[in-house]
C-alpha positions in Angstrom: 36.5 -29.0 34.3 36.4 -31.5 31.4 32.7 -32.2 32.2 31.9 -28.5 32.3 33.7 -27.9 29.0 31.7 -30.7 27.4 28.4 -29.4 28.7 29.2 -25.8 27.4 30.3 -27.2 24.1 27.1 -29.2 23.8 25.0 -26.2 24.6 26.8 -24.1 22.1 26.2 -26.7 19.4 22.5 -26.9 20.3 22.3 -23.1 20.0 23.9 -23.1 16.6 21.3 -25.4 15.1 18.8 -24.1 12.7 15.1 -24.3 13.7 13.6 -27.6 12.4 11.3 -25.6 9.9 14.3 -23.8 8.4 16.5 -24.9 5.5 19.7 -23.4 4.1 19.6 -21.2 1.0 21.8 -23.8 -0.8 18.7 -26.1 -0.7 15.9 -23.6 -0.9 17.3 -21.9 -4.0 18.9 -24.9 -5.8 16.1 -25.7 -8.3 13.5 -24.1 -10.4 10.7 -25.6 -8.2 12.3 -24.4 -5.0 12.9 -20.8 -6.2 9.2 -20.7 -7.3 8.2 -21.8 -3.8 10.3 -19.1 -2.2 8.5 -16.6 -4.5 5.2 -17.8 -3.2 6.6 -17.2 0.3 7.2 -13.6 -0.7 3.6 -13.2 -1.7 2.7 -14.7 1.7 5.0 -12.2 3.5 3.4 -9.4 1.5 0.0 -10.5 2.7 1.0 -10.1 6.4 -1.5 -8.1 8.4 1.2 -5.4 9.0 1.6 -5.0 5.2 -1.0 -5.5 2.5 -3.1 -7.8 4.7 -4.6 -4.5 5.6 -2.8 -2.3 8.1 -0.8 -0.4 5.6 -4.1 0.7 4.1 -5.8 1.2 7.5 -3.0 3.5 8.7 -3.2 5.8 5.7 -6.9 6.4 6.6 -6.1 6.9 10.3 -3.3 9.4 9.6 -5.7 11.3 7.4 -8.8 11.1 9.7 -9.4 14.9 10.0 -12.7 14.5 11.8 -14.1 12.2 9.0 -13.3 8.9 10.8 -12.4 8.0 14.4 -10.6 5.1 16.1 -12.5 3.8 19.1 -10.6 0.6 19.7 -8.4 -0.4 22.6 -5.2 -1.1 20.8 -2.6 1.6 21.6 -0.5 1.4 18.4 -3.3 2.4 15.9 -4.6 4.9 18.4 -1.2 6.6 18.4 -1.3 6.7 14.6 -4.8 8.2 14.6 -3.9 10.9 17.1 -0.5 11.6 15.5 1.3 10.9 18.7 3.4 7.9 17.6 6.3 6.7 19.8 9.5 5.1 18.6 8.3 1.9 20.3 4.9 1.8 18.4 4.3 -1.9 17.6 2.5 -1.4 14.3 5.3 0.9 13.0 8.0 -1.6 14.1 6.2 -4.5 12.5 5.7 -2.7 9.2 9.5 -2.1 9.0 10.4 -5.6 10.1 7.9 -7.4 7.8 8.7 -5.0 5.0 12.4 -5.8 5.0 11.7 -9.5 5.6 9.6 -9.5 2.4 12.4 -7.6 0.5 15.0 -10.1 1.7 12.8 -13.0 0.4 12.6 -11.5 -3.1 16.3 -10.6 -3.1 17.0 -14.3 -2.5 14.7 -15.1 -5.5 16.5 -12.6 -7.7 19.9 -14.0 -6.7 18.9 -17.5 -8.0 17.3 -16.7 -11.3 19.9 -18.8 -13.2 18.3 -22.0 -11.9 14.8 -21.0 -13.1 13.6 -22.5 -16.3 14.3 -20.1 -19.2 10.7 -20.0 -20.2 9.7 -18.7 -16.8 12.7 -16.6 -15.9 11.3 -13.2 -17.0 8.0 -13.8 -15.2 9.7 -14.9 -12.0 12.0 -11.9 -12.0 9.2 -9.5 -12.9 7.0 -10.8 -10.0 9.9 -10.6 -7.5 11.0 -7.1 -8.5 7.3 -5.9 -8.5 7.0 -7.0 -4.9 10.2 -5.3 -3.9 9.2 -2.0 -5.5 5.7 -2.2 -3.9 7.2 -2.6 -0.4 9.9 0.1 -0.9 7.1 2.5 -2.1 5.2 2.0 1.1 8.2 2.2 3.3 9.4 5.5 1.8 6.0 7.1 2.0 5.5 6.3 5.6 9.1 6.5 7.1 10.3 9.6 5.2 9.2 13.1 4.4 6.9 13.3 1.3 8.5 13.7 -2.1 6.3 16.8 -2.5 8.2 18.8 0.1 10.9 19.6 -2.5 13.9 18.1 -0.7 13.9 14.6 -2.0 17.6 14.7 -3.0 18.6 15.4 0.7 15.8 14.0 2.9 16.6 10.6 4.4 14.5 7.9 3.0 15.0 4.2 4.0 17.9 1.8 3.6 18.1 0.3 0.1 19.1 -3.4 0.3 19.2 -5.1 -3.1 21.0 -8.3 -2.3 20.2 -11.1 0.2 21.1 -10.6 3.8 22.5 -14.0 4.9 23.9 -12.9 8.3 23.2 -10.0 10.7 26.4 -8.3 11.7 28.1 -5.0 11.5 28.8 -5.3 7.8 25.1 -5.8 7.1 24.2 -2.4 8.7 23.0 -0.1 6.0 22.4 3.7 6.2 19.3 5.4 4.9 19.4 6.3 1.2 17.8 9.6 0.2 14.1 9.8 -0.7 15.2 10.5 -4.3 17.4 7.4 -4.4 14.6 5.2 -3.1 12.2 6.5 -5.7 14.8 6.0 -8.4 15.1 2.4 -7.4 11.4 1.9 -7.3 11.0 3.3 -10.8 13.8 1.1 -12.1 12.3 -2.0 -10.6 8.8 -1.3 -11.9 10.1 -0.5 -15.3 11.7 -3.9 -15.4 8.5 -5.5 -14.1 6.4 -3.9 -16.8 8.7 -5.3 -19.5 9.0 -8.8 -18.1 5.5 -9.6 -16.8 2.6 -10.9 -18.9 -0.6 -8.9 -19.1 -2.5 -11.9 -17.6 -0.9 -13.9 -14.7 -3.7 -15.3 -12.6 -3.8 -13.8 -9.1 -0.1 -12.9 -9.3 1.5 -9.6 -10.4 1.2 -8.8 -14.1 2.2 -5.9 -16.4 -1.2 -4.1 -15.7 -0.4 -4.1 -12.0 3.1 -3.0 -12.5 2.0 0.0 -14.7 -0.8 0.8 -12.2 1.7 1.0 -9.3 4.1 2.9 -11.6 1.4 5.5 -12.2 1.0 5.8 -8.4 4.7 6.4 -8.0 4.9 9.1 -10.7 1.7 10.7 -9.3 3.3 10.9 -5.8 6.3 12.5 -7.5 4.0 15.0 -9.3 5.3 13.8 -12.6 1.9 14.1 -14.2 2.9 13.3 -17.7 4.6 10.0 -16.7 1.7 9.1 -14.3 -0.8 9.7 -17.1 1.2 7.6 -19.6 1.6 4.7 -17.0 -2.1 4.8 -16.2 -3.0 4.8 -19.9 -0.6 1.9 -20.6 -2.2 -0.1 -17.8 -5.7 0.7 -19.1 -4.6 -0.4 -22.6 -3.2 -3.7 -21.2 -6.3 -4.2 -19.1 -8.6 -4.0 -22.1 -10.6 -7.2 -22.5 -9.5 -8.6 -19.2 -10.6 -6.0 -16.6 -13.8 -4.0 -16.4 -15.5 -1.7 -14.0 -17.9 -3.8 -11.9 -21.5 -3.2 -12.9 -22.4 -1.6 -9.6 -20.1 0.1 -7.0 -20.8 -2.3 -4.2 -20.0 -5.3 -6.5 -16.3 -4.2 -6.5 -15.9 -5.2 -2.8 -16.1 -8.1 -0.4 -15.1 -10.6 -3.0 -13.6 -14.0 -2.1 -12.0 -14.2 -5.5 -10.6 -11.4 -7.6 -13.3 -9.5 -9.4 -13.2 -8.0 -12.9 -12.1 -4.7 -11.4 -9.2 -6.0 -9.2 -5.8 -5.2 -10.7 -3.9 -6.6 -7.8 -5.3 -8.0 -4.5 -4.1 -10.0 -1.6 -5.7 -13.5 -1.6 -7.6 -14.5 1.6 -9.3 -17.9 2.2 -10.9 -19.6 5.1 -7.6 -21.5 5.6 -5.0 -18.8 5.0 -4.5 -15.0 4.9 -5.9 -12.2 6.9 -8.2 -9.2 6.1 -7.1 -6.7 8.7 -9.2 -4.0 7.1 -12.3 -6.1 7.8 -11.0 -6.7 11.3 -10.9 -3.0 12.2 -13.7 -1.6 9.9 -16.1 -4.5 10.2 -18.7 -4.7 12.9 -18.7 -7.4 15.6 -21.7 -8.8 13.8 -19.5 -9.4 10.8 -16.6 -10.9 12.8 -14.7 -7.6 13.1 -13.8 -5.3 16.0 -15.8 -2.2 14.9 -12.8 0.0 15.8 -13.2 2.6 13.1 -16.3 4.8 12.8 -17.3 6.9 9.8 -18.5 10.4 10.9 -20.9 12.8 9.3 -18.1 15.1 8.2 -17.2 12.4 5.7 -20.7 11.6 4.6 -21.4 15.3 3.8 -19.0 15.2 0.8 -21.4 12.9 -1.2 -24.2 14.0 -3.4 -27.7 12.7 -2.9 -28.2 9.5 -4.9 -24.5 8.5 -4.8 -24.1 4.7 -4.7 -20.9 5.3 -2.8 -22.8 7.1 0.0 -25.3 4.2 0.0 -22.6 1.7 0.8 -22.3 3.3 4.3 -24.5 2.1 7.0 -25.1 2.4 10.8 -23.8 -0.3 13.1 -26.8 -1.8 14.8 -24.8 -2.7 17.9 -23.7 0.8 18.8 -25.0 3.4 16.3 -21.5 4.0 14.7 -21.2 4.9 11.0 -19.6 2.1 9.0 -18.5 1.5 5.4 -19.8 -1.6 3.6 -16.5 -2.0 1.8 -15.1 -4.3 4.5 -17.8 -6.6 5.8 -16.5 -10.1 4.7 -13.6 -11.3 6.7 -12.7 -13.9 4.0 -12.7 -11.4 1.2 -9.5 -10.5 -0.7 -7.8 -7.3 0.3 -7.7 -5.1 -2.8 -4.4 -3.2 -3.4 -5.4 -1.4 -6.6 -8.4 -1.5 -8.8 -9.3 -0.3 -12.3 -11.3 2.8 -11.2 -8.2 4.4 -9.8 -6.5 4.3 -13.2 -9.3 6.3 -14.8 -9.1 8.9 -12.1 -5.3 9.2 -12.3 -5.5 9.6 -16.1 -8.2 12.2 -15.7 -6.3 14.2 -13.2 -3.0 14.1 -15.1 -4.6 14.9 -18.4 -6.3 17.9 -16.8 -3.1 19.1 -15.2 -1.1 18.7 -18.5 -3.9 20.1 -20.7 -3.9 16.8 -22.7 -6.4 14.1 -23.7 -4.2 11.0 -23.8 -6.5 7.9 -23.9 -9.6 10.0 -23.2 -10.6 13.5 -22.1 -10.7 14.2 -18.3 -14.5 14.5 -18.7 -14.9 11.1 -20.2 -12.8 9.4 -17.6 -14.3 11.1 -14.5 -17.9 10.7 -15.8 -17.3 7.0 -16.3 -16.7 6.8 -12.6 -19.6 9.1 -11.7 -22.1 7.3 -13.9 -21.3 4.0 -12.3 -22.1 5.6 -8.9 -25.4 6.8 -10.3 -24.5 10.4 -10.8 -24.9 12.8 -13.8 -22.1 14.0 -16.0 -19.9 17.0 -15.3 -19.5 18.7 -18.6 -16.2 20.4 -17.9 -14.7 19.0 -14.7 -12.2 21.1 -12.7 -9.2 19.8 -10.8 -11.3 20.2 -7.6 -14.0 18.0 -9.2 -11.6 15.2 -10.0 -9.9 15.3 -6.6 -13.3 15.1 -5.0 -14.2 12.1 -7.2 -10.9 10.4 -6.2 -11.5 11.0 -2.5 -15.0 9.5 -2.7 -14.3 6.7 -5.0 -11.2 5.5 -3.0 -12.5 6.3 0.4 -11.4 3.8 3.1 -9.1 2.0 0.7 -5.7 3.3 2.0 -4.9 6.3 -0.3 -6.0 9.2 1.9 -2.8 10.4 3.5 -0.7 9.9 0.4 -3.1 12.0 -1.7 -3.1 14.6 1.1 0.7 14.8 1.1 1.2 14.8 -2.7 -1.3 17.6 -3.2 0.1 19.6 -0.3 -3.3 19.6 1.3 -5.3 20.5 -1.8 -7.3 17.3 -1.5 -8.4 18.6 1.9 -9.6 22.0 0.6 -12.6 20.4 -1.0 -16.2 21.7 -0.5 -18.7 19.2 0.9 -22.4 19.4 -0.1 -22.9 22.1 2.6 -20.3 24.3 0.9 -17.7 24.1 3.6 -14.1 24.4 2.4 -11.4 22.6 4.3 -8.3 24.4 5.5 -5.8 22.2 3.7 -4.7 20.6 7.0 -5.3 17.1 8.4 -6.2 17.3 12.1 -4.4 20.6 12.2 -1.1 19.3 10.6 0.4 20.4 7.4 1.3 17.9 4.6 5.0 17.8 5.6 4.5 17.8 9.4 6.8 15.5 11.4 3.8 14.0 13.1 2.7 12.5 9.8 5.9 10.5 9.3 6.6 7.2 11.1 9.5 7.1 13.5 12.4 4.8 12.8 11.7 2.0 15.3 13.8 2.0 18.5 14.9 -1.6 17.9 16.4 -0.7 14.5 18.2 2.4 15.8 19.7 0.4 18.7 21.2 -2.3 16.4 22.1 -0.2 13.4 24.2 2.8 14.4 24.1 4.1 10.8 20.4 4.9 11.0 19.3 8.4 11.8 16.0 9.1 13.5 13.3 11.2 11.9 12.8 14.8 13.0 10.4 15.1 16.0 11.3 11.8 17.6 
């Protein structure tokens, strides 16, 4: 009995040991240098394939496919997203949740240790960490909750808000879902702090331009057009002298270092990082899988002579339509670029009847001229939404624009004069099928979570 007891005790002690690559927070967060290293770890977590390494962008396009793109790959998880038949065990959905909250926990640890950061760097470190947290919560609430535009943000369940480090997983660490409104309020609060504390220039890391750019996206999703306009205008003002539209449309893509148009991008090198958009959109010739084909229904939206149409091509291996935006597996994955800010300001100025920063015509024609197209003298809302659709095609904004406009961005006429029905693959903007399920694994361990309708 004594021998058995000793063996059990020894096994227990072995199981209690941390993995050799792990260190305690007492060490990881005990100095300026270490806290900054943990922040780099947050950027690394943000760049995971399930997040801004590409799949968050890819899945927006798959959900919004509507006969314009198709998924031909063999992986079941993205196929379920494309067909709007997601299960609660969908691996891509589960990993997005898990990696999202892992990233949030890393930045919460950074924010808990700001007192050891050198005073000269403290604002910047806080701003970067809180920017990353806001960015992740924005994606989580857009995918795992009903859209803000359905009018019930104050009561619809959003996602759990966790604002302090989770040091142990037990019953006390289980958190219920906050409302959609509460999550958006936290995102706005975080980004407002980030704008104030970040410099306008910060290398490849988050800066005040990026914070205002994402803030404009958040307000746009909330249909707060005046605030979205002002945030986009502030970002453009901060960007002046440091960011410019690329000389040609194709020059904005497939860059292995940030280009002059990249407001924020995930860094990819031959040694580190992943470009999951290239993996799925790129052909096998380019080192991709060739899983996403571009169909004629999408190409019909472009005018003749549009450089954005010219960036599409036919896959020589199988005749599928492709986009040239994702052909370099070592290129950075763009999260937001300058062109979007002009289109946001144009849309919001038109909706508000204002000309803050520039008139809608000036902004939208700047984008059209770069694509080789003539001016529109008096652009309508439909004109601006169409320019946004074409300019940002295959970049991860499709389903979010569809939801925030309640399908208006899918009632656009293509060059053949065909008007869409305002549905995506037959589903309305607030359909249950366009919302991710809460993963089974999370429901099983956290009894405070409630499942989304339809699952």
